C-alpha positions, -999 to 999 in steps of 0.1 A, spaced: 271 278 -712 253 245 -705 222 248 -684 211 222 -658 183 212 -682 208 206 -710 230 185 -687 200 164 -677 191 158 -713 227 149 -721 229 125 -691 196 109 -702 209 105 -737 240 88 -724 220 64 -702 197 55 -731 228 53 -754 243 28 -730 212 7 -732 213 10 -770 249 -2 -771 241 -31 -748 211 -42 -769 223 -36 -804 261 -33 -802 281 -6 -819 274 -19 -855 236 -13 -851 238 16 -827 209 40 -836 209 77 -825 173 78 -837 163 50 -813 181 67 -785 163 99 -791 129 82 -793 136 63 -761 143 97 -745 112 112 -759 132 137 -780 133 146 -816 159 128 -839 179 160 -841 181 166 -803 211 144 -797 231 165 -821 227 195 -798 248 176 -773 271 155 -795 289 164 -826 281 131 -844 274 94 -837 311 87 -830 314 115 -804 281 103 -788 295 67 -785 328 82 -772 308 101 -745 291 69 -734 324 52 -731 338 82 -712 308 80 -688 316 44 -680 353 52 -675 344 81 -652 321 59 -632 350 33 -628 375 60 -619 353 74 -592 361 43 -571 398 45 -573 407 74 -550 389 57 -520 409 25 -525 442 44 -528 433 65 -497 426 34 -477 461 21 -484 482 52 -489 516 36 -482 510 1 -495 513 0 -533 508 -38 -534 476 -36 -514 464 -8 -536 470 -30 -566 452 -60 -551 422 -40 -538 418 -20 -570 418 -53 -590 392 -67 -566 371 -35 -569 373 -37 -607 360 -73 -606 331 -61 -584 325 -31 -607 323 -54 -637 299 -78 -620 277 -52 -603 275 -31 -635 271 -57 -661 255 -31 -684 289 -14 -685 308 -45 -694 297 -45 -731 311 -9 -733 344 -19 -716 348 -49 -740 337 -29 -770 354 -39 -802 350 -24 -836 378 -23 -862 365 9 -877 365 27 -844 394 11 -826 419 39 -833 394 65 -820 387 46 -788 423 34 -782 430 63 -758 398 57 -740 405 20 -735 440 28 -723 425 53 -698 403 25 -685 432 2 -676 458 29 -668 455 27 -630 461 -11 -628 489 -10 -654 506 19 -636 503 2 -603 516 -32 -616 546 -15 -633 554 7 -603 552 -23 -580 574 -44 -602 600 -16 -606 602 -12 -568 604 -50 -564 631 -51 -591 610 -75 -612 623 -77 -648 602 -61 -676 593 -93 -693 580 -107 -660 563 -74 -653 543 -77 -686 535 -113 -678 522 -103 -643 500 -76 -659 486 -102 -683 478 -126 -654 462 -99 -632 440 -87 -661 431 -123 -669 421 -129 -633 400 -98 -633 381 -104 -665 379 -142 -660 365 -138 -625 339 -112 -637 329 -135 -666 326 -166 -643 305 -147 -618 283 -133 -646 279 -168 -662 271 -183 -628 301 -206 -631 311 -193 -597 287 -178 -572 293 -141 -566 300 -143 -529 326 -128 -505 342 -162 -502 348 -164 -540 359 -128 -542 385 -138 -516 397 -166 -539 403 -140 -566 421 -118 -540 443 -147 -530 451 -155 -566 462 -119 -572 483 -118 -541 498 -152 -550 508 -138 -584 530 -112 -567 545 -138 -544 557 -158 -574 590 -148 -591 
């Protein structure tokens, strides 16, 4: 059974692992550096994670859990309005990406050697928006090929806006968030 102390060490390893991924990427990820940053022995991480791959997967899961913690409140705010849920979850995701820029490198993680292992995690990250887009399109009787296009456009708006805010191409203000909201709403007004 995990003790509170073990959970704190695991959480500390995940936080420092997140920093390690942001600084060095997946190719140069060092469990040894993470352990050193935590003030632990090089063997300590392996008491909490089976291997390096499972450690990285745990970091990714942490980021996904963090994102998923925002979703229930948005859905509860608009319990009977699927379209509004979709719009507001999309906006909240933009805000999440901007306000947690240290998570973005994890969300955008790409590594051909690990892609199959992390495919399920990536799908989990985008599952809510995909499900809402598909459900909304089915209810609105939007054809499948248009449904896929709308999903592409919505995701492009989310990631594009987050990147533009992060690169200071657009100031991160309520007014500019409203532009993104209007663009998402407009996409669902188009055939």
